C-alpha positions as CSV (number, residue, x, y, z in Angstrom):
1,M,0.0,0.2,0.1
2,K,1.5,3.4,-1.0
3,H,1.5,5.9,1.8
4,L,0.7,9.7,1.1
5,L,1.7,12.5,3.2
6,G,-1.0,15.2,4.0
7,K,-0.6,18.7,5.6
8,L,-1.8,17.2,8.7
9,E,2.1,15.5,9.3
10,F,3.4,19.2,9.0
11,F,1.2,20.7,11.3
12,E,1.5,18.5,13.3
13,N,5.2,18.9,13.8
14,K,6.5,19.6,16.9
15,H,9.1,21.9,15.4
16,M,6.6,24.6,13.7
17,R,5.2,25.5,17.2
18,A,8.9,26.6,18.5
19,I,9.3,29.4,16.6
20,P,8.9,32.7,18.7
21,D,6.5,34.9,17.7
22,E,9.1,37.5,16.0
23,G,10.4,34.2,13.7
24,L,11.7,35.2,10.2
25,I,9.3,36.4,7.9
26,W,9.3,36.1,3.9
27,R,7.9,39.2,1.8
28,V,5.1,39.1,-0.9
29,C,4.7,42.0,-3.5
30,Q,1.0,43.4,-4.2
31,D,1.6,41.7,-7.6
32,Y,4.0,40.2,-10.2
33,E,4.6,40.4,-13.6
34,P,6.3,38.2,-16.5
35,S,8.9,39.6,-18.1
36,G,11.5,37.7,-20.8
37,S,10.9,35.4,-23.6
38,S,7.2,35.2,-24.4
39,E,8.0,31.8,-26.5
40,N,9.7,29.6,-23.8
41,V,8.0,29.5,-21.0
42,K,11.4,28.3,-18.7
43,A,13.5,31.3,-20.2
44,A,10.8,34.0,-18.9
45,Y,10.9,35.2,-14.8
46,L,8.5,36.7,-12.7
47,R,9.2,40.4,-11.4
48,A,7.7,42.5,-8.7
49,K,5.8,45.5,-10.2
50,H,6.8,47.6,-6.7
51,P,10.0,48.0,-5.2
52,Q,10.3,46.6,-1.9
53,P,10.6,50.2,-0.2
54,Q,7.1,50.6,-1.0
55,K,5.9,48.8,2.3
56,D,2.3,49.8,1.5
57,K,2.9,47.1,-1.9
58,W,4.2,44.6,0.3
59,T,3.1,42.2,2.9
60,E,4.9,39.8,5.3
61,Y,4.2,36.3,6.6
62,K,5.8,33.5,8.6
63,P,6.1,30.3,6.4
64,L,7.5,28.1,9.1
65,Q,4.4,29.4,11.1
66,D,1.7,30.4,9.0
67,Q,2.4,27.6,6.1
68,P,3.8,24.6,7.8
69,D,2.7,22.5,4.7
70,L,3.9,24.5,2.0
71,F,6.8,22.0,0.9
72,L,3.5,19.7,0.2
73,R,1.9,22.6,-1.4
74,F,5.0,23.1,-3.7
75,A,5.4,19.5,-4.7
76,K,1.9,19.2,-5.7
77,L,2.1,21.6,-8.1
78,Y,3.7,19.3,-10.3
79,E,0.5,18.0,-11.2
80,Q,-0.7,21.1,-12.4
81,G,1.8,21.2,-15.6
82,L,4.2,23.8,-15.9
83,S,2.8,27.3,-16.9
84,V,3.3,31.3,-16.6
85,D,-0.4,31.2,-14.6
86,L,1.2,28.4,-12.5
87,A,4.1,30.3,-11.6
88,L,2.6,33.6,-11.0
89,G,0.0,32.2,-8.7
90,W,2.4,30.9,-6.2
91,A,4.4,34.1,-6.6
92,R,1.4,36.4,-5.9
93,K,0.5,33.9,-2.8
94,Y,3.4,32.9,-1.6
95,G,6.6,35.2,-3.0
96,L,9.5,33.9,-4.8
97,L,11.5,31.2,-4.2
98,G,14.6,33.6,-3.3
99,Y,17.4,31.8,-5.2
100,V,21.0,33.5,-6.3
101,P,23.4,31.8,-7.3
102,D,26.3,30.8,-4.8
103,H,28.8,32.2,-7.2
104,E,26.4,35.6,-6.5
105,T,26.5,34.9,-2.9
106,M,30.8,34.3,-2.6
107,A,31.1,37.7,-4.9
108,M,29.1,39.9,-2.6
109,Y,30.1,38.2,0.9
110,G,33.7,36.6,-0.4
111,E,32.3,32.9,0.7
112,R,29.3,31.3,1.1
113,R,26.8,32.3,4.0
114,T,25.9,28.9,4.8
115,V,28.1,25.8,4.9
116,G,27.2,22.0,3.3
117,I,26.2,21.0,0.1
118,S,25.8,23.9,-2.3
119,W,22.4,24.2,-4.4
120,E,24.7,23.6,-7.1
121,E,26.2,20.8,-6.2
122,V,23.2,19.1,-4.8
123,R,21.0,19.7,-7.9
124,G,23.9,19.9,-10.9
125,F,21.3,22.5,-11.9
126,P,20.9,25.4,-13.4
127,N,22.7,25.0,-16.4
128,P,24.2,28.3,-18.4
129,G,21.7,30.2,-19.4
130,E,18.6,28.9,-16.9
131,V,18.7,31.8,-14.7
132,P,17.8,35.0,-16.2
133,I,20.1,37.8,-16.0
134,V,19.1,40.9,-15.8
135,L,21.2,44.2,-16.0
136,G,24.0,41.8,-15.7
137,S,22.6,40.1,-12.5
138,P,21.2,37.0,-12.2
139,C,17.6,37.1,-11.2
140,D,15.3,35.8,-8.8
141,G,11.9,34.6,-10.2
142,G,13.1,32.4,-13.1
143,I,10.4,30.3,-14.4
144,G,13.0,27.2,-15.3
145,V,14.4,27.3,-11.9
146,F,11.2,27.4,-10.3
147,W,10.0,24.4,-12.4
148,E,13.0,22.5,-11.6
149,E,12.7,23.0,-8.0
150,V,8.9,22.3,-8.1
151,R,9.8,18.9,-10.0
152,R,12.6,18.0,-7.7
153,A,10.3,18.7,-4.5
154,A,7.7,16.3,-6.0
155,G,10.2,13.8,-6.7
156,V,11.5,14.1,-3.4
157,L,8.2,13.5,-1.7
158,A,7.4,10.4,-4.4
159,M,10.6,8.9,-3.4
160,Y,9.9,9.2,0.4
161,E,6.5,8.3,0.3
162,A,7.3,5.0,-1.4
163,A,10.2,4.4,1.4
164,L,7.3,5.0,4.3
165,S,5.2,2.1,2.3
166,R,8.0,-0.5,3.3
167,N,7.4,-2.2,0.2
168,N,10.3,-2.3,-2.2
169,D,7.9,-2.9,-5.2
170,V,6.1,0.1,-4.5
171,A,9.9,2.5,-4.4
172,K,10.9,0.5,-7.8
173,E,7.8,1.9,-9.3
174,A,8.6,5.3,-8.5
175,I,12.1,4.8,-10.1
176,H,10.7,3.7,-13.0
177,E,7.8,6.2,-13.9
178,G,5.9,6.9,-10.6
179,S,8.7,10.1,-9.6
180,P,9.7,12.9,-11.7
181,F,12.7,13.1,-10.4
182,I,14.8,9.9,-9.0
183,G,18.4,11.7,-8.3
184,G,20.3,9.5,-10.3
185,R,22.8,12.4,-11.0
186,F,23.9,13.0,-7.6
187,W,25.5,8.8,-7.5
188,P,28.8,9.2,-9.2
189,T,28.2,5.5,-10.7
190,V,25.2,6.8,-12.8
191,T,26.0,10.4,-13.6
192,R,29.3,9.4,-15.5
193,D,26.7,7.7,-17.6
194,L,24.1,10.7,-18.1
195,P,24.3,13.5,-20.9
196,R,25.6,16.3,-19.2
197,S,23.6,19.2,-21.3
198,Q,20.0,17.4,-21.5
199,E,17.8,14.9,-19.4
200,D,17.3,11.3,-20.3
201,R,14.5,10.2,-17.6
202,E,14.4,6.8,-19.2
203,L,18.3,6.0,-19.3
204,E,18.4,7.6,-15.8
205,A,16.1,5.0,-14.5
206,R,17.8,2.4,-16.2
207,L,21.2,3.4,-14.8
208,V,19.7,3.6,-11.2
209,E,18.3,0.4,-11.7
210,N,21.4,-1.3,-13.2
211,W,22.9,0.5,-9.3
212,V,20.4,-0.4,-7.2
213,E,20.5,-4.3,-8.7
214,Q,24.0,-4.6,-8.5
215,G,25.4,-2.2,-5.5
216,M,22.2,-2.3,-3.3
217,E,21.1,-6.1,-4.0
218,G,18.0,-4.8,-5.3
219,N,16.9,-2.8,-2.3
220,Y,14.7,0.4,-3.9
221,L,13.4,1.3,-0.2
222,E,17.1,2.2,0.5
223,Y,17.6,4.3,-2.6
224,C,14.3,6.3,-2.4
225,L,15.3,7.2,1.3
226,L,18.9,7.8,1.0
227,T,18.5,10.2,-2.0
228,A,15.4,11.8,-0.8
229,A,17.1,12.1,2.8
230,F,20.2,13.7,0.4
231,V,18.4,16.0,-1.0
232,V,16.4,17.5,1.7
233,E,19.5,17.6,3.8
234,G,21.7,19.3,1.1
235,T,19.3,22.3,0.6
236,V,18.8,22.8,4.5
237,N,22.7,23.0,4.8
238,D,23.0,25.5,2.1
239,F,19.7,27.7,2.5
240,C,19.6,27.5,6.6
241,Y,21.2,27.7,9.6
242,P,20.7,27.2,13.5
243,I,20.6,30.3,15.7
244,L,20.2,31.6,19.2
245,H,17.1,33.7,19.5
246,F,16.0,36.2,22.7
247,D,14.5,39.0,23.2
248,P,16.4,42.4,23.5
249,H,13.8,44.0,25.5
250,L,13.2,41.9,28.2
251,S,13.1,43.3,31.8
252,E,15.5,40.9,33.5
253,H,18.4,39.1,31.4
254,D,16.8,35.8,31.5
255,P,19.0,33.0,30.4
256,S,15.8,30.4,30.1
257,Q,14.3,33.2,27.6
258,V,17.0,31.9,24.6
259,V,15.8,29.3,22.5
260,D,17.5,27.5,19.6
261,V,15.6,28.3,15.9
262,W,16.0,27.8,12.7
263,A,16.8,30.3,10.3
264,F,16.4,30.7,6.3
265,E,18.0,32.6,3.8
266,N,14.9,32.4,1.4
267,L,11.5,30.5,1.1
268,L,13.1,27.7,-0.6
269,G,15.2,26.9,2.4
270,A,12.3,27.2,4.7
271,M,10.1,24.7,2.6
272,Y,12.9,22.2,3.0
273,L,13.6,23.0,6.1
274,Q,9.6,21.6,6.8
275,M,10.6,18.6,5.0
276,Y,13.3,17.9,7.0
277,W,11.7,18.5,10.5
278,L,9.2,15.7,9.3
279,M,12.0,13.1,8.0
280,G,13.5,13.8,11.5
281,S,10.6,12.7,13.5
282,G,10.0,9.4,11.4
283,A,11.4,7.4,14.4
284,N,8.6,8.5,16.4
285,T,5.6,8.1,13.8
286,T,2.8,5.9,13.0
287,R,0.3,5.4,10.1
288,C,-3.3,6.2,9.7
289,E,-5.3,3.1,9.4
290,W,-7.4,4.5,6.7
291,C,-5.6,6.6,4.5
292,G,-1.8,5.7,5.5
293,R,-0.7,8.5,5.8
294,L,2.0,9.6,8.5
295,I,1.2,10.9,11.8
296,S,3.5,12.4,14.1
297,L,3.6,11.0,17.6
298,E,5.5,14.2,19.1
299,S,4.0,17.1,21.0
300,P,2.4,19.7,19.2
301,Y,4.2,22.3,20.7
302,P,6.8,22.2,23.6
303,G,5.5,21.3,27.3
304,A,2.0,19.6,25.5
305,K,1.5,16.0,26.4
306,K,2.8,13.6,23.5
307,R,0.1,11.8,21.6
308,P,-0.9,8.3,22.7
309,K,1.0,5.5,21.0
310,H,-2.3,3.8,20.0
311,K,-3.2,6.7,17.8
312,R,-4.6,4.8,14.7
313,F,-6.4,7.6,12.7
314,C,-5.0,10.7,11.9
315,D,-8.5,12.8,12.5
316,A,-12.1,12.3,12.8
317,Y,-13.0,11.9,9.1
318,C,-10.7,8.9,8.7
319,R,-11.9,7.2,11.8
320,Q,-15.2,7.8,10.5
321,K,-14.3,6.0,7.1
322,W,-12.8,3.0,8.7
323,N,-15.6,2.4,10.7
324,Y,-18.4,2.6,8.2
325,H,-16.3,0.5,5.9
326,N,-15.1,-2.1,8.1
327,R,-18.2,-2.5,10.8
328,T,-21.2,-0.5,9.4
329,K,-21.0,-1.5,5.9
330,P,-20.1,-5.0,6.4
331,R,-23.3,-5.1,9.3
332,R,-25.6,-4.1,6.4
333,Q,-24.4,-6.9,4.0
334,G,-24.8,-9.6,6.7
335,K,-21.1,-10.3,7.3
336,E,-19.1,-10.0,9.8
337,P,-17.3,-6.6,10.9
338,L,-13.6,-6.1,12.0
339,A,-13.3,-6.0,15.7
């Protein structure tokens, strides 16, 4: 059975509730407009209609608190297909991704602000020309970059859900055709035989299959979980960092008021931090007996009681559906209901 992640798992993760009210924000312009190529969607980009100094034209929100399932929403965009309207609708609601290539960051600061595997190293993307150049500088809002990230997030979600299924056939199917992204370029034994300048999904899947069969003894579950974890961890390393937060206006300098929180450099980092936390809680989870989604058994917020380990359903809807199909309906049909 395939196990699907839903927004409940993201909303219930205890880390989401641990962010102070003064937590980090992301800004959204009142409106955005497409620019660049009208013939090639991926070569176009979105730009804000108003400069950031015009505060009345911009709104702020806290992605980790206000939209704790943003990674899930982002990954699900893949089902709608690429279009300017899709990217525009996302930007108007949640803002641009905030991507700036590492070489630009190094030019501004002399070094990368974060440590670990870089965005380009993790993805092998973008290719030259994928990030639009405006006035001599890389421009945030490239639709090609946006769609590549949607594809990648959808793949991470598909592979992690396959790993949750504990079914090797489900994981194998995800590699063959179920996942839009399978991460073959991250592994030297696969990437050396892939063309550098273009994607070949069929060839990549075949090479991954050969490697899994020979090097992992056919364990597709292991491949899916390792690849999903590699992408998530690498992205968080590059775009997020821990900080100690305290209120400088406290009347007393109380050390107990200092809390450790995560900061993010851009919206992409905030979304992957949500997935990072969810994957990190995997040792203390169960699965809904009706829909198969992952249920976190962690405390919903610091200090609260943990959920009972015997929890069987993610919400009342799933409990009612299970009861109807396994008890009420069998009784009406004269069959023996489940206990």
